[in-house]
Residue, then its C-alpha position, 0 to 999 in steps of 0.5 A: m458513547w458507547v452508542f457510535y463505538l457498538i456501532s461502529l465495531p462491527l463495522t469495522l470486523g466486517m471491513v476488515v474480512v471483506t478486504l482481506r477476503y478481497f486480496a488475500g491471495p489462494a496461498v495464504p495460510r489462516y495462521v497469516v490470514v488471522t494476524v494480519g486481520y488481528a491487527w488491522f482489526c485494532s489499528l482501525s478500533i483506535i481510530i473509532l476509539v477517538p471519537a468517543d475518547i473525546w466526548q467523555t472528554l468534552t463531558g468529563s465523565a469516567k474514562g474507566g472503560i475507554g482506558f482499557f479498549w485504549s490498552w488493549s488496542y495499543w499494546s496490541t497493535f504494539i506487540l504485534t507491529w514490532a514482536v509478532v508480525p515480523t517474526i511470521q514474516g520472516y518465516e513467511d519468507a522462508g524457503d527451509f524445509t521444516v519448522k525449527e529452518r523457518l523460525k531459525t531463519s527468521i530470526h536470523m533475518n530480524l537479529l539486526f533489525y531488532s539490534i538496532v531498536g533495542a539500541i535506539g530505546l537504550i538511548g532513549l533510557i540514558l537521555l531520560l536519566i541525563m535529563h534528570k527529569a519528571w516524567d509525567g508518563g514515566i518510562v512508558g510513556f516516555a517508550m510510546a511517545c520515543s516509538n511514536t516519534f518516527g510516525l508522526v514525522t513520516g506520516a506528515f509527509l504521507l498525509g500531506f502527499g495524501l491531501s494533496e494527490i487524492p483529491r487531484n487524482i479523483w478529478k483527473n479520473a473524472d476526465w474520459s480522455h484523460r483515463q482512456k491515456v493512461l489506460s492505455h500506457r499501463v496496459a502496455k507496461m503491465a502486458v510487458k511485466l506481465d511477459n518479463a514474469h511469464q520468463e521467469y517462472s518459466n525459467a524456475i520452473v526449468v531450473a527446478q527439473a533440471t535440478s531434479n533429472q540431475m539429482s540420484k535417488r540415493d543423494i541425501l538432499r533427495p527428500y528436500m528435492d521431492i517436497i519441491d517436486n510436489m510443490l512445482s506438480q500442485m502449481l501446475r495442478e492448479d492452473p492447466a491452461f499455463k504454459p512454461s516458454g522462454g525457460r532457460l537455465g543461467e551459468n550458476d543455475m545447476d549447483y543447487d544441489t550442494d546443502d539444504k540451504s541452496m535447496a532451500t533457495l531454490r524452493r524460495q526461488l521458485r516461490r516466489a516467480h509463482e506469485e510474481y506471475y500471478r500477481c502480475k497477471s491480476e493487474y493485467m487484467t485489472c486494467v484491462m478490464e478497467a479500460l475495455k468497460l471506458e471504452d463501452t461508456i464512451k461509446n454509450y455516450e457517443r451511441r445515446d440517442a441511436n440506443g435510446w439511451k440505453y447501455v449496451s455492454s460488450f460483456s453481458e447479455s442484453r436484458s430482456g421485457t420491462l425490467g430489463s429496458i428500466l435497469d438498462t436506462i438507469e445504468f446509462i444514466w449511473c455509468c455515462i452521466l451521475r457518475k463523472q458528476l459525481q466524482k467531480a464533486f468528490a473530488v471538490i468535497l475531498g480538496c476542501m477537507s483538505a484545505a481545512i486540515l491544512l489550515a488548522e495545520a498551519t495555525l498550531l503555533p500561534s497560541g489563542v488563533d483556533l482556525s481548525l474547522f474541525s474544533i469550531l464544528i465540534k464545539a458547536v453541536g455541543k452536547q450532542e454525543v452522535l454529532v461530535q463523535v461524527a465530527a470527530f470521526v470523518p475528518l479522521m478517517y480522511m487523515c487515516i485514509c491520505t496517509y494510508y494511501s500514500l503508504f500504499k503507493i510508495g511501497m509498492l513501488m519497492f518492496y510490496s504490493l497490494t493486488p487484489r486475490q493474488t497478494s502473497s501472505v510477506s505481502l500482506l504481513m508488511i502491509c499489516s505491520m505498517v497500518a499499526r504502526y500508523a494508526p497511533p500517531i495519525s489519531y496524536n496528530f488528529l487530537n492536536l487539531i481540535r483544542l479541547g480548552g483549557n488543560a483538558k487532555t484524552t484518556f489517549e494524549k496521557r496515556m501515549g506522552n508528550i512528544d515535546d519532551a521526547v524531541p528535546f531538539f526542539g523544545r515544547g515546541f515540537n508538536k507545533i513546528y512537525p505540522l507547519i514543515m508538513v503544511v510547505y510539503t504539501l504545497l510544494v508537492a500541489s504546485n509540481f514544484f518537485v517535477r522540476v527538481i526531478d527533472f534537474l536531478g536527473r542530469w545527475k550522473r550519479f543517479k538513476f530515474q527510472r522513466e514512468e510510461e505514461n505519455i499522457d499526450g496520445l493513447d499508447p499504439s501498443g496498449m490500444i493494439i493490446l487491447q483490441k486482441e483482447r476484445s475480439w479474444i473475449e468475443q472468442g470466448c478465451k479469458v483475458g490473459e490467456q493469449v497476451i503473452p505471445l503479444a506482449r512478447n513482441f513488444n520487449g524489444v521495444n521496452a529494450d530499447i525506451e531503457s537504453q535511451n535510443v527512443p526519446l520519450v517526453r515522460r515525468m519520472v519516478p525516482s529510484f535509485t541505483w540502490e536496487i543493484k544490491l537485490r541481484l546481490f542478496s536476493f536470496r540470502p537468508y539475511s537478504f530481508v532486514l538488507d533489503w529494507w535499510v540499504g535500500t528502502i530508506p533512500n527510496w522511501i525519501a525521495s519517492l515521499i518527493y514526488i510520485n506520479f500516482d495516475 
């Protein structure tokens, strides 16, 4: 047991550290990095404990050690998810000027959330008393089962979407022509989005400077304004190339000097605008670089005979000498031949694994029928410890990747972003909370697919409690009913059934759908112009994104016509309900975080689960 666990644990720790260093923004405090890293590590440790738990259950060996690790991992993620992370998240999102005031704002934001969770827990306890039934795991086991039921149900839809979309997207992205079309539309959209973020950041700077200029030095709020001035000066020093342009004052932009709460709102608004601009800039740079490298790959493949099967890059100098020539040939073979074929082969393998998972989920209901490929494989390897744990770990990790893939994509559409080296503290904390919340349900779902025979139960199943008893409305078969719903949903997604449904709903006036500007029927002209300009600017020694703002501003008029439906386009659609109006009403209030979650997230999330374009 411990061989696989001792190998996986340090690898997991290293993966967490590398991931955090890659995504965390420069302004993320160290205590946030430590909290997020610990939450991710505990969540992933649950996943690597499952194979060891299966092995011990099969062999019937002692389970004292693994029980301790289960308790440590599970309760660490539980406390972080429901108490520590929300408090730190509210603290980081607050714009107040003292630690005490920021903590008060955080507690106030989470008060509604805690009240609802407490009410649900009280209802569950009352149900347990009314049923007068003996619960094997006690009150704690019942609480764990109830808390994970939500993760099981929503996680089933997230898993189903990922099982369909990941293999399909990998296969489609292996097609250079398709990928180039998608990137051309995405570059155009990102450029306009970057210009909008630049204008919002410029507006925030102008408002802060105007508020500072009108406030006297003897004003009681002047110390707060000095903090904002120092923050703004530091932001501008960190990026001397940034030049505010297009900033303007609105009707109520000079009302921030009324009290300390309005000054906190001004500080929060400036920080958010700063984070949004650099997040959009990072996404734009990533997209442009991918598009330009893809153009290089296509050109090298078309000119392979003229270049002598050597890769010629427009971003690096050509290598010299015999070794350099060999490396150029190896790079050509990898970029132009092997990578494309490996992507397709990988998509086929993942597609087969998705089909095996769906078959295992669909055959849970019939008793006595074991068509789970993973269950058969684990039983086939017999008493070989490492093979049993590898056979359990690989499909479990794939299920986690599918679930988190859908979770991140849906979240990035609505309430957080995961951007290389520009992810804010609030987004990191929200993501770590979601990761921790779904790790136990995914593991429980996988254990249902592994039929160990007899009445054998893993330590995790005993500690987690029986989900069937936590959902009495479906009787004892809830564990076997919800996977069937997930299978049907996945097949509908794979067959593009919901595209027609969304097209029908798009004609309803009570709904508003935001169209995704990815018309894959052809290249986007504005995107191709931007890419040509960026390539020429790179050749002149400029960095990506330095000169794009004036150019992108020219496309804002076209974007406005599209939004007003003056320009007819045929596009795939992403659902976005008009609930977003509430963001304007509550954008900088202390209770905005809770309202954003309960008023805006739930309906958007449900709609996003139906159909999302992830190309």
